[in-house]
Backbone as JSON, one array per atom type, in Angstrom:
{
  "sequence": "XXXXXXXXXXXXXXXXXXXXXXXXXXXXXXXXXXXXXXXXXXXXXXXXXXXXXXXXXXXXXXXXXXXXXXXXXXXXXXXXXXXXXXXXXXXXXXXXXXXXXXXXXX",
  "N": [[148.35, 145.27, 42.13], [145.98, 144.36, 43.96], [145.97, 141.13, 46.21], [142.94, 138.93, 45.44], [140.52, 136.5, 47.25], [140.61, 132.84, 47.21], [137.73, 132.27, 46.23], [136.97, 134.52, 44.99], [135.75, 136.59, 46.25], [136.48, 138.96, 47.37], [138.86, 141.46, 47.77], [141.66, 142.11, 49.13], [143.17, 144.71, 51.06], [145.67, 146.61, 53.21], [145.72, 144.24, 54.6], [142.76, 144.2, 54.75], [139.58, 142.86, 54.13], [137.75, 143.74, 51.57], [134.46, 143.41, 49.4], [134.24, 142.13, 46.46], [133.08, 143.13, 43.39], [130.0, 142.34, 42.12], [130.48, 139.43, 40.24], [128.31, 138.45, 38.58], [126.93, 140.21, 37.23], [126.46, 141.81, 34.05], [128.7, 143.33, 31.62], [127.88, 146.15, 30.87], [126.06, 146.78, 32.39], [127.74, 146.99, 34.92], [129.32, 148.72, 34.3], [128.34, 150.87, 33.81], [127.07, 151.6, 36.75], [129.72, 152.03, 37.84], [130.2, 154.46, 36.57], [128.14, 155.98, 37.89], [129.28, 155.18, 40.49], [131.37, 156.85, 40.29], [130.96, 159.4, 39.83], [129.07, 160.01, 42.03], [131.25, 159.64, 44.1], [132.5, 161.55, 43.48], [130.81, 163.87, 43.81], [130.66, 163.42, 46.63], [133.3, 164.75, 46.94], [133.01, 167.54, 46.0], [130.99, 168.22, 47.86], [132.61, 168.23, 50.18], [134.11, 169.87, 49.75], [132.3, 172.53, 49.99], [131.3, 172.42, 52.19], [128.89, 172.04, 53.4], [126.53, 170.15, 55.4], [123.86, 169.28, 54.25], [124.65, 168.18, 51.62], [126.81, 166.68, 51.72], [125.85, 164.9, 52.93], [123.63, 163.81, 51.21], [125.38, 163.0, 48.87], [127.09, 161.42, 49.72], [124.91, 159.41, 50.09], [124.24, 158.7, 47.31], [127.25, 156.93, 47.1], [126.69, 154.69, 48.58], [124.05, 153.65, 47.51], [125.12, 153.32, 44.67], [127.16, 151.08, 45.15], [125.79, 149.05, 46.23], [124.16, 147.95, 44.57], [126.54, 147.45, 42.43], [126.77, 145.41, 44.53], [128.77, 145.52, 46.35], [128.14, 145.98, 48.77], [125.39, 145.89, 51.23], [123.07, 143.61, 50.79], [124.73, 139.74, 50.6], [126.06, 138.78, 47.28], [126.38, 136.37, 46.77], [125.6, 133.13, 46.5], [125.51, 130.63, 48.87], [125.44, 131.02, 51.16], [127.04, 131.33, 52.97], [128.63, 133.34, 55.51], [129.4, 137.01, 55.39], [132.31, 138.99, 54.85], [133.13, 141.36, 54.53], [134.99, 143.8, 54.99], [136.31, 143.32, 57.24], [139.4, 142.13, 59.27], [141.46, 140.25, 57.42], [142.94, 138.65, 59.25], [141.28, 137.84, 60.83], [139.68, 136.31, 59.96], [138.28, 133.03, 57.92], [139.57, 133.36, 55.92], [142.42, 133.66, 56.71], [144.83, 131.7, 56.19], [144.7, 131.7, 53.89], [145.57, 134.03, 53.38], [147.98, 134.22, 55.02], [149.62, 132.69, 53.52], [150.16, 133.4, 50.95], [151.72, 135.63, 52.18], [154.25, 135.11, 53.07], [154.73, 133.32, 50.99], [154.01, 130.44, 50.51]],
  "CA": [[147.22, 144.56, 42.15], [145.79, 143.55, 45.44], [145.32, 139.76, 45.75], [141.65, 138.52, 45.61], [140.57, 135.39, 47.5], [140.42, 132.23, 45.71], [136.07, 131.84, 45.69], [136.66, 135.91, 44.32], [134.32, 137.42, 46.58], [136.8, 140.02, 48.32], [140.15, 141.64, 47.63], [142.37, 142.65, 50.43], [143.93, 146.18, 51.08], [146.06, 146.84, 53.72], [145.48, 143.55, 55.21], [141.62, 144.57, 55.41], [138.86, 142.41, 53.13], [136.61, 144.59, 50.54], [133.87, 143.07, 48.99], [134.4, 142.48, 45.23], [131.79, 143.35, 42.62], [128.98, 140.83, 41.87], [130.63, 138.94, 38.63], [127.04, 138.3, 37.71], [126.58, 141.6, 36.79], [126.79, 142.11, 32.75], [129.53, 144.11, 31.73], [127.5, 147.14, 30.22], [125.74, 147.33, 33.63], [128.46, 147.15, 35.36], [130.19, 150.31, 33.39], [127.31, 152.3, 33.94], [127.38, 151.33, 38.05], [130.93, 152.14, 38.35], [130.19, 155.66, 36.32], [127.64, 156.58, 38.88], [129.71, 155.61, 42.05], [132.84, 157.87, 40.18], [130.33, 160.35, 39.81], [129.05, 159.84, 43.35], [132.47, 160.35, 44.76], [133.19, 163.55, 43.0], [129.77, 164.67, 44.48], [131.71, 163.61, 47.92], [134.93, 165.9, 47.01], [132.22, 168.82, 45.81], [130.18, 168.49, 49.67], [133.33, 168.36, 51.27], [134.78, 171.52, 49.53], [131.39, 173.23, 50.62], [131.03, 172.16, 53.89], [127.34, 171.8, 53.77], [126.12, 168.84, 55.67], [123.41, 168.27, 53.6], [125.17, 168.21, 50.41], [128.13, 165.82, 52.21], [124.96, 163.8, 53.33], [123.35, 163.47, 50.31], [126.42, 162.54, 48.1], [127.03, 159.99, 50.88], [123.97, 158.28, 50.09], [124.64, 158.3, 46.03], [127.74, 156.66, 46.75], [125.43, 153.56, 48.86], [123.48, 153.58, 46.45], [125.94, 152.82, 43.87], [127.82, 150.17, 45.61], [125.09, 148.43, 46.67], [123.71, 148.17, 42.85], [127.53, 146.89, 42.67], [127.12, 144.14, 45.32], [130.19, 145.72, 47.34], [127.96, 146.45, 50.28], [124.41, 145.47, 51.29], [123.2, 141.92, 50.56], [126.12, 139.65, 49.9], [125.64, 138.18, 45.89], [126.86, 134.5, 46.85], [123.9, 132.16, 47.39], [125.85, 129.41, 49.41], [124.85, 131.01, 52.91], [128.2, 132.14, 53.95], [128.9, 134.84, 55.51], [130.19, 138.48, 54.89], [133.83, 139.56, 55.96], [132.96, 142.93, 53.93], [135.57, 145.13, 55.86], [137.22, 142.4, 58.11], [140.66, 142.27, 59.31], [141.46, 139.48, 56.99], [143.77, 137.64, 60.06], [140.0, 137.33, 62.12], [138.49, 135.37, 59.43], [138.82, 131.94, 57.37], [140.81, 133.24, 54.81], [143.66, 133.7, 57.36], [145.38, 131.11, 56.38], [145.25, 131.64, 52.61], [146.49, 134.94, 53.43], [149.44, 134.31, 55.3], [150.55, 131.6, 52.78], [150.68, 134.48, 50.2], [153.09, 136.91, 52.39], [155.19, 134.26, 53.65], [155.55, 132.72, 49.5], [153.93, 128.94, 50.08]],
  "C": [[147.0, 143.94, 43.57], [145.31, 142.13, 44.87], [143.95, 139.65, 45.97], [141.73, 136.92, 46.03], [140.05, 134.52, 47.12], [139.01, 131.79, 45.4], [135.63, 133.57, 44.95], [135.89, 136.57, 44.86], [135.1, 138.27, 47.3], [138.42, 140.08, 47.76], [140.95, 142.3, 49.07], [143.49, 143.46, 49.83], [144.55, 146.18, 52.35], [145.96, 145.59, 55.17], [143.86, 143.63, 55.86], [140.57, 143.95, 54.3], [138.06, 143.46, 52.68], [135.92, 143.29, 49.47], [134.2, 143.41, 47.09], [132.84, 142.72, 44.59], [130.97, 142.24, 42.47], [129.5, 140.24, 40.42], [129.56, 138.71, 37.99], [126.62, 139.24, 36.98], [126.96, 141.83, 34.98], [127.68, 143.16, 32.41], [129.23, 145.46, 31.18], [127.08, 147.57, 31.69], [126.46, 147.66, 34.35], [129.44, 148.51, 35.4], [129.17, 151.06, 33.77], [127.13, 152.43, 35.25], [128.37, 152.25, 38.38], [130.79, 153.86, 37.6], [129.34, 156.14, 37.35], [128.46, 156.34, 40.15], [130.54, 156.61, 41.63], [131.66, 159.2, 40.39], [129.66, 161.01, 41.23], [130.01, 160.5, 44.04], [132.78, 161.57, 44.46], [132.34, 164.62, 43.52], [130.42, 164.85, 45.96], [132.49, 164.93, 48.28], [134.22, 167.27, 47.13], [131.81, 169.21, 47.26], [131.5, 168.85, 50.46], [134.1, 169.89, 50.79], [133.6, 172.91, 50.27], [131.11, 173.38, 51.5], [130.18, 172.29, 54.5], [127.12, 170.38, 54.24], [125.23, 168.21, 55.12], [123.46, 167.68, 52.1], [125.95, 166.53, 50.53], [126.71, 164.37, 52.16], [124.32, 162.78, 52.42], [124.03, 162.71, 48.81], [127.02, 161.1, 48.58], [126.1, 158.6, 50.56], [124.08, 157.87, 48.28], [125.39, 157.05, 46.4], [127.26, 155.27, 47.46], [125.16, 153.03, 48.36], [124.09, 152.67, 45.49], [126.8, 151.28, 44.11], [127.13, 149.49, 46.26], [124.65, 147.96, 45.8], [124.92, 147.41, 42.31], [127.63, 145.7, 43.2], [128.01, 144.61, 46.34], [129.27, 145.83, 48.82], [126.15, 145.98, 50.33], [124.12, 143.82, 51.81], [124.21, 141.26, 50.08], [125.52, 138.76, 48.32], [125.75, 136.56, 45.73], [125.11, 133.93, 47.05], [123.92, 130.8, 48.4], [125.3, 129.54, 50.97], [125.82, 131.32, 53.33], [128.41, 133.2, 54.0], [129.29, 136.01, 55.03], [131.34, 138.95, 55.46], [134.41, 140.68, 55.21], [134.27, 143.82, 55.29], [136.23, 144.5, 57.27], [138.29, 142.47, 57.93], [140.69, 140.94, 58.52], [141.9, 137.86, 57.76], [142.6, 137.01, 60.47], [139.12, 136.44, 61.34], [139.42, 133.99, 58.99], [139.59, 131.96, 56.39], [142.33, 133.54, 55.51], [145.14, 132.96, 57.01], [145.8, 130.98, 55.19], [146.46, 132.99, 52.51], [147.96, 135.07, 54.1], [150.1, 133.39, 54.09], [151.1, 132.51, 51.28], [151.92, 135.28, 51.13], [154.05, 136.11, 52.96], [155.9, 132.88, 52.04], [155.45, 131.02, 49.77], [152.93, 128.55, 51.31]]
}
């Protein structure tokens, strides 16, 4: 498992923050959107194999659409006005001290 920030907004992979799925989505909707995302990712794989740029563009647009619907990209899903640190290096964010404490054990 990847560590998740205390506020539940991000998880960390290779020192980089990635936005979590919107927790306000009901389970059925979340599952439907995850299935759409997986279908879109398979379309990206097929487009790579085909070598057709138009197929790749369409497939990547489907991935983007699913990620925005899940809350992982696009407008943030929280309402407190906090900035978005999606895809930032964790050490360059307000989460740096929290992450250092995980790495040093306290």
